[in-house]
C-alpha positions as CSV (number, residue, x, y, z in Angstrom):
1,M,-13.8,7.1,-2.8
2,T,-10.7,4.6,-3.6
3,T,-11.9,1.8,-4.4
4,I,-9.4,-1.2,-2.6
5,P,-6.6,-2.8,-4.7
6,N,-7.9,-7.3,-4.3
7,P,-4.8,-8.4,-1.8
8,I,-3.4,-10.8,-3.6
9,D,-2.1,-8.0,-5.8
10,L,-1.5,-5.6,-3.6
11,L,1.0,-7.8,-1.5
12,K,2.4,-8.9,-4.4
13,N,3.4,-5.1,-5.6
14,L,5.2,-4.0,-2.0
15,S,7.2,-8.0,-1.6
16,D,10.3,-6.2,-1.6
17,V,9.9,-3.4,0.9
18,E,11.4,-4.4,4.2
19,F,8.9,-3.3,7.4
20,P,8.0,-1.5,9.7
21,A,7.9,1.5,6.2
22,N,5.0,4.4,5.7
23,K,4.1,5.1,2.9
24,Q,6.0,6.7,1.2
25,D,7.7,3.5,0.8
26,L,5.5,1.6,0.2
27,L,4.7,3.8,-3.0
28,R,7.9,3.3,-4.2
29,A,8.6,-0.7,-4.3
30,A,4.7,0.1,-6.4
31,R,5.8,2.1,-8.4
32,Q,8.9,-0.3,-9.4
33,H,7.2,-3.4,-9.2
34,K,4.6,-1.7,-12.2
35,A,1.9,-1.8,-9.3
36,S,-2.2,-0.7,-11.9
37,K,-3.0,2.6,-10.9
38,D,-5.8,1.1,-8.5
39,I,-3.1,0.7,-5.9
40,I,-0.9,3.5,-6.4
41,K,-4.4,5.8,-5.7
42,A,-5.0,3.3,-2.9
43,L,-1.5,3.4,-1.7
44,E,-1.6,7.5,-1.8
45,T,-4.8,7.7,0.2
46,L,-2.8,6.4,3.4
47,P,-1.6,9.4,5.7
48,D,1.1,10.8,5.4
49,H,2.2,9.6,9.4
50,D,1.5,6.1,9.7
51,I,4.1,3.7,9.7
52,F,3.4,0.0,8.7
53,D,4.3,-2.2,10.7
54,D,3.7,-5.5,8.3
55,P,1.7,-5.7,4.7
56,S,-1.1,-7.0,7.1
57,D,-1.5,-3.2,8.4
58,V,-1.1,-1.9,5.5
59,T,-5.1,-4.0,4.1
60,D,-6.0,-2.6,6.6
61,A,-5.5,1.0,7.0
62,L,-7.2,0.9,3.5
63,S,-9.5,-1.3,4.6
64,T,-10.7,1.6,7.3
65,M,-10.5,4.3,4.8
66,R,-13.6,3.4,2.0
């Protein structure tokens, strides 16, 4: 089970993402912002095929993957 990151920290690390975005876009932005290991680990659990329309889609997806 992956810990759900703090939504504010997550949003800070995804601030450069142009939505809609896929998992790789999210991971690239998080790594560029030197996100914590918890954030990277959580984003890695997202399905590869999902497209996220906005940051709330990302937090919703992470919260349902508990």
